[in-house]
C-alpha positions as CSV (number, residue, x, y, z in Angstrom):
1,M,10.7,16.9,58.4
2,A,8.3,19.8,58.1
3,S,9.1,22.6,55.6
4,K,9.5,26.2,56.7
5,I,7.7,28.7,54.6
6,L,6.2,32.2,54.3
7,S,2.5,32.8,53.8
8,P,1.8,29.3,52.4
9,D,-1.9,29.9,51.8
10,I,-1.6,33.0,49.6
11,V,-0.7,32.6,45.9
12,I,-1.4,36.1,44.6
13,Q,-2.2,38.7,47.2
14,P,-3.5,42.2,46.6
15,S,-0.7,44.7,47.3
16,R,1.1,47.7,45.9
17,P,4.3,46.9,44.0
18,R,7.0,46.6,46.5
19,P,10.4,48.3,46.3
20,I,12.7,46.1,44.3
21,P,16.1,45.9,45.9
22,D,19.3,44.7,44.1
23,A,19.5,41.5,46.0
24,V,17.4,38.3,46.8
25,R,14.8,38.8,49.4
26,D,14.1,35.9,51.7
27,G,10.6,35.7,53.0
28,G,11.6,34.0,56.3
29,P,10.1,30.8,57.8
30,T,6.9,30.0,59.3
31,D,5.3,26.5,60.0
32,H,2.9,25.0,57.5
33,P,0.5,22.3,58.6
34,R,0.6,19.1,56.4
35,I,-2.6,18.3,54.5
36,F,-1.8,15.0,52.8
37,P,-5.3,13.6,52.8
38,D,-6.7,16.5,50.8
39,F,-3.6,16.5,48.5
40,M,-3.5,12.9,47.5
41,H,-6.1,13.2,44.8
42,Q,-3.6,15.4,42.9
43,L,-1.0,12.7,42.8
44,Q,-1.0,10.2,39.9
45,R,1.2,7.2,39.2
46,D,2.6,5.9,35.9
47,V,1.2,8.8,33.8
48,S,1.7,9.3,30.0
49,L,3.3,12.6,29.3
50,R,2.3,12.7,25.6
51,D,-0.3,15.3,26.2
52,F,2.0,17.3,28.5
53,N,4.6,18.2,25.8
54,T,4.0,20.2,22.7
55,F,6.0,17.8,20.6
56,G,3.5,15.1,21.5
57,L,6.4,12.7,22.3
58,P,5.7,9.3,24.0
59,A,7.0,9.1,27.5
60,S,5.6,8.4,30.9
61,A,6.4,9.6,34.5
62,R,6.5,7.5,37.7
63,F,4.5,10.3,39.4
64,V,2.7,13.4,38.2
65,V,1.4,15.9,40.7
66,T,-0.7,19.0,40.0
67,I,0.4,22.1,41.8
68,D,-2.4,24.6,42.2
69,S,-1.2,26.5,45.2
70,E,1.9,27.1,47.3
71,A,0.5,24.9,49.9
72,A,0.2,22.1,47.4
73,L,3.8,22.6,46.3
74,L,5.0,22.3,49.9
75,D,2.9,19.2,50.5
76,A,4.4,17.5,47.3
77,L,7.9,18.2,48.4
78,A,7.3,16.8,51.9
79,M,5.5,13.6,50.8
80,P,7.5,10.4,51.8
81,E,6.6,8.7,48.4
82,L,8.4,11.5,46.5
83,A,11.4,12.0,48.7
84,G,14.7,11.8,46.9
85,L,13.1,11.4,43.4
86,P,14.3,13.5,40.4
87,R,11.9,16.4,39.8
88,L,10.7,17.9,36.5
89,V,8.6,21.0,36.3
90,L,6.2,21.2,33.4
91,G,4.1,24.2,32.5
92,G,3.0,24.0,28.9
93,G,5.7,21.5,28.0
94,S,6.7,23.7,25.1
95,N,10.4,23.7,25.9
96,V,11.3,20.1,26.5
97,V,12.2,17.0,24.3
98,L,11.3,13.8,26.2
99,T,13.7,11.0,25.0
100,R,12.8,8.5,27.7
101,D,10.5,7.7,30.5
102,F,11.0,9.9,33.6
103,D,11.6,7.8,36.8
104,G,10.7,10.7,39.1
105,V,8.0,13.2,39.8
106,V,6.7,15.7,37.4
107,F,5.2,18.9,38.8
108,R,2.4,20.3,36.6
109,M,2.3,23.9,37.6
110,A,-1.3,25.0,37.7
111,I,-1.1,28.0,40.0
112,R,-3.5,30.6,38.5
113,G,-4.4,34.2,39.2
114,R,-3.9,37.6,37.6
115,E,-3.5,40.9,39.3
116,R,-2.9,44.5,38.4
117,L,-0.8,46.2,41.1
118,A,-0.5,49.9,41.8
119,D,1.4,52.0,39.3
120,D,4.3,54.2,40.1
121,A,5.6,57.3,38.3
122,H,7.5,55.2,35.7
123,A,5.7,51.9,35.3
124,R,2.6,49.7,35.6
125,Y,2.9,46.4,37.4
126,V,1.2,43.1,36.8
127,R,1.4,39.8,38.6
128,G,0.3,36.3,37.6
129,G,0.5,32.7,38.8
130,A,3.0,30.4,37.3
131,G,0.3,28.3,35.6
132,E,-1.2,31.2,33.6
133,V,-1.0,30.6,29.9
134,W,1.5,33.1,28.6
135,H,-0.4,34.4,25.5
136,D,-3.7,34.8,27.5
137,F,-1.8,36.6,30.1
138,V,-0.4,39.1,27.5
139,D,-3.9,39.6,26.1
140,W,-5.2,40.2,29.6
141,T,-2.6,42.9,30.3
142,L,-3.8,44.8,27.3
143,S,-7.3,44.6,28.5
144,Q,-6.1,46.2,31.8
145,D,-4.5,49.1,29.9
146,C,-1.0,47.8,30.6
147,P,0.8,47.6,27.3
148,G,4.4,46.4,26.9
149,L,4.3,42.7,26.3
150,E,2.6,42.8,22.9
151,N,5.7,41.7,20.9
152,L,5.7,38.4,22.9
153,A,2.2,37.5,21.7
154,L,1.5,33.8,21.0
155,I,4.7,32.4,22.4
156,P,3.7,29.0,23.7
157,G,4.1,28.0,27.4
158,T,3.2,29.5,30.8
159,L,4.0,32.6,32.7
160,G,6.1,30.6,35.2
161,A,8.3,29.2,32.4
162,A,8.9,32.6,30.7
163,P,11.7,33.7,33.1
164,I,13.5,30.4,32.9
165,Q,14.1,30.7,29.2
166,N,14.0,34.6,29.2
167,I,11.6,34.4,26.3
168,G,11.9,36.9,23.5
169,A,10.6,37.8,20.0
170,Y,10.5,40.7,17.6
171,G,12.8,43.0,19.4
172,L,11.8,42.3,23.0
173,E,13.0,40.0,25.8
174,L,11.1,39.3,29.0
175,A,14.1,40.6,31.0
176,E,13.3,44.1,29.7
177,R,9.9,43.9,31.4
178,F,10.8,41.8,34.4
179,A,10.4,42.9,38.0
180,E,10.6,39.8,40.2
181,V,9.5,36.2,40.8
182,R,8.3,34.4,43.9
183,A,9.8,31.0,44.1
184,L,10.4,28.1,46.5
185,D,14.1,27.6,47.1
186,T,14.4,23.9,47.5
187,A,17.8,24.2,49.1
188,T,16.4,26.0,52.1
189,G,12.6,25.1,52.0
190,A,11.8,28.9,52.1
191,F,10.0,31.1,49.7
192,V,12.1,33.8,48.2
193,T,11.7,36.8,45.9
194,L,14.2,37.0,43.1
195,T,14.8,40.4,41.4
196,R,15.9,40.9,37.8
197,E,19.5,41.2,38.9
198,A,19.4,38.1,40.9
199,C,17.9,36.1,37.9
200,A,21.0,37.0,35.9
201,F,19.2,37.0,32.6
202,G,21.0,36.3,29.3
203,Y,20.1,35.4,25.8
204,R,17.5,32.6,26.3
205,D,19.3,32.0,29.6
206,S,18.8,32.7,33.3
207,L,19.7,31.6,36.8
208,F,17.0,29.0,36.6
209,K,18.7,27.3,33.7
210,R,22.1,27.4,35.4
211,E,20.7,26.0,38.7
212,P,18.0,23.7,37.3
213,G,15.5,22.4,39.9
214,R,16.6,24.7,42.8
215,Y,13.9,27.4,42.4
216,L,10.3,26.4,41.8
217,I,8.5,29.6,40.5
218,V,5.0,30.2,41.8
219,S,4.3,33.8,40.6
220,V,5.9,36.4,38.3
221,T,5.7,40.2,38.5
222,L,6.3,42.3,35.5
223,R,7.1,46.0,35.1
224,L,5.7,47.7,32.1
225,P,7.3,51.1,31.5
226,Q,5.2,54.2,30.9
227,P,4.7,56.2,28.8
228,W,4.5,53.2,26.5
229,Q,6.7,53.2,23.4
230,P,6.0,50.8,20.5
231,V,8.7,48.3,19.4
232,T,8.3,47.9,15.7
233,G,12.0,47.7,14.5
234,Y,11.7,44.1,13.1
235,A,10.9,44.0,9.4
236,D,8.2,41.4,9.8
237,V,6.3,43.6,12.2
238,S,6.7,46.9,10.4
239,H,5.7,45.2,7.1
240,T,2.6,43.6,8.5
241,L,1.5,46.9,10.0
242,A,2.2,48.8,6.8
243,Q,0.2,46.2,4.8
244,A,-2.8,46.9,7.1
245,G,-2.4,50.7,6.5
246,I,-1.3,51.3,10.1
247,E,1.3,54.1,10.5
248,Q,1.0,54.8,14.2
249,P,0.1,51.4,15.9
250,N,-1.3,51.0,19.3
251,A,-0.4,48.0,21.4
252,R,-3.3,45.9,20.5
253,Q,-2.5,46.4,16.8
254,I,1.1,45.2,17.4
255,F,-0.2,42.3,19.4
256,E,-2.5,41.2,16.5
257,A,0.3,41.8,14.0
258,V,2.7,39.6,15.9
259,A,0.1,36.9,16.4
260,D,-0.7,36.9,12.7
261,I,3.1,36.6,11.8
262,R,3.5,33.7,14.1
263,R,0.4,31.9,12.8
264,R,1.7,32.3,9.3
265,K,5.2,31.2,10.0
266,L,4.9,28.7,12.8
267,P,2.8,25.5,13.0
268,D,0.3,25.2,15.8
269,P,1.4,22.3,18.2
270,A,-2.2,21.2,18.2
271,D,-1.9,20.3,14.6
272,L,1.8,19.4,14.2
273,G,4.0,18.7,17.3
274,N,6.8,21.2,17.8
275,A,8.4,23.4,20.4
276,G,8.7,26.6,18.4
277,S,12.2,27.8,17.6
278,F,14.4,24.9,18.3
279,F,17.8,26.6,18.2
280,K,19.2,29.8,19.6
281,N,20.5,32.4,17.1
282,P,24.2,32.0,17.6
283,V,26.1,35.2,18.7
284,V,29.5,35.8,17.1
285,D,32.0,38.6,17.3
286,A,32.3,41.2,14.6
287,A,35.3,39.7,12.9
288,T,33.6,36.3,12.6
289,F,30.5,37.8,11.1
290,A,32.5,39.9,8.7
291,A,34.2,36.8,7.5
292,L,30.9,35.1,7.2
293,R,29.5,38.0,5.1
294,E,32.6,37.9,2.9
295,R,31.9,34.2,2.0
296,F,28.1,34.5,2.0
297,P,27.0,38.1,1.2
298,Q,23.3,37.2,1.9
299,A,24.1,36.0,5.5
300,V,21.4,37.3,7.9
301,G,22.6,38.8,11.1
302,Y,21.6,41.4,13.7
303,A,24.1,43.9,15.3
304,Q,24.1,43.8,19.1
305,P,24.8,46.7,21.4
306,D,28.1,45.3,22.5
307,G,29.5,45.0,18.9
308,A,28.7,41.4,18.5
309,W,26.4,39.9,15.8
310,K,23.4,37.6,16.3
311,V,23.3,35.2,13.2
312,A,19.9,34.0,12.1
313,A,19.9,30.2,12.9
314,G,17.1,29.6,10.5
315,W,19.1,31.1,7.6
316,L,22.1,28.8,8.5
317,I,19.9,25.8,8.6
318,D,18.0,26.7,5.3
319,Q,21.4,27.2,3.5
320,C,22.3,23.6,4.5
321,G,19.2,22.4,2.7
322,W,17.3,21.2,5.7
323,R,14.0,23.0,5.1
324,G,11.2,20.5,4.6
325,K,13.5,17.5,5.1
326,S,13.0,14.6,7.5
327,L,14.9,11.9,9.4
328,G,12.5,9.1,10.3
329,H,9.3,10.7,11.8
330,A,11.1,14.0,12.7
331,G,11.3,16.8,10.2
332,V,12.1,20.4,9.6
333,H,9.1,22.6,8.9
334,E,8.6,23.8,5.3
335,R,8.0,27.4,6.1
336,Q,10.4,27.9,9.0
337,A,13.7,26.0,9.1
338,L,14.2,26.9,12.7
339,V,11.2,24.7,13.8
340,L,11.6,20.9,14.2
341,V,8.4,19.0,14.0
342,N,6.9,15.7,14.9
343,R,5.4,14.4,11.6
344,G,3.5,11.7,13.5
345,G,4.8,8.9,15.6
346,A,8.2,10.5,16.2
347,S,10.2,9.6,19.4
348,G,12.3,12.0,21.3
349,A,15.4,10.1,20.1
350,E,14.4,10.9,16.5
351,I,14.1,14.7,17.3
352,V,17.5,14.6,19.0
353,A,19.1,12.8,16.0
354,L,17.7,15.3,13.6
355,A,19.0,18.2,15.8
356,H,22.4,16.7,15.8
357,A,22.5,16.2,12.1
358,I,21.5,19.8,11.6
359,Q,24.2,21.0,14.0
360,A,26.8,18.9,12.2
361,S,25.9,20.4,8.9
362,V,26.0,24.0,10.0
363,Q,29.3,23.4,11.9
364,E,30.8,21.9,8.8
365,R,29.6,24.5,6.3
366,F,29.8,27.7,8.4
367,G,32.1,26.8,11.4
368,I,29.3,28.0,13.7
369,G,27.8,25.9,16.5
370,L,24.0,25.8,17.2
371,E,22.7,25.4,20.6
372,P,19.2,23.9,21.2
373,E,16.7,25.9,23.2
374,P,14.7,23.0,24.6
375,L,15.8,20.8,27.5
376,M,16.7,17.4,26.3
377,L,15.5,14.8,28.9
């Protein structure tokens, strides 16, 4: 059955920022001609996924298809060979632990394109394709005199994956700079625009995690408030800037400081397989954190606007003695206990076993549960 779509041939189209209502906007249907002969070269069978995940874990997929346009996405969904198969969308593969072969179709999102949209009185707007590398996109926004994302420098992954996880670091979450996404709703076959409210963002959470596989993101629009205000409340950021003799940093200086911090603290996946921070920082109520501080005066936590406390997961793991330790070929990084690594030849099962052992240790000692950030597949 032919899919119904809106403007299938346009990935990123020049336009002014559109008014952003409080609800989901449906693009409405139009017919799209099938182009299977031109599309078949993008479909591969029995493909290794080792190079498609930052852990470098061994796994394969029955099919892998590269999606470089909205039309290609629709063609893939309509192909008889792929009908009824499980789907997995991979951008940079930085938020997944592959524990087995995937008997389905992997969509490699490669939709590119960057665009600065028209400003309004309160913000600047930028849009990019889902396949844009996140760090490169942030760098580009600064070159376009659109500051506001610099605290999120060097986070691995793609622009399309950023809203799914509601990425965040050093005092900023994507939700604070989010305007809308354009996505294919697989339940209806139509392209829709989802606003910030519709995405229902939470701490490393979103609509896309609660309804996995329903919405396939093709582009993201971000809203960067003006006038720009620096976010330098995190000690690591302020300390790095102070060491450089910078008292009133600009956005580029914060970008470089954050990138420097991440390079010092976190291993490069190209050198040592990892997925960045593996566990969420657990959020507890004030009474629980007070009891924790009474038992462990050095406990690290961050007060939240609603009165809750976010406990540093890395501190909890470190206190349980896991920093630098290994189980099989999976290990905990020597400089950052929040990062699990593939020491060479690890399987997804070994990464998961290590994660479970860490969770059990933290639960036993502190009575606090740790929730993994990556998808376990």
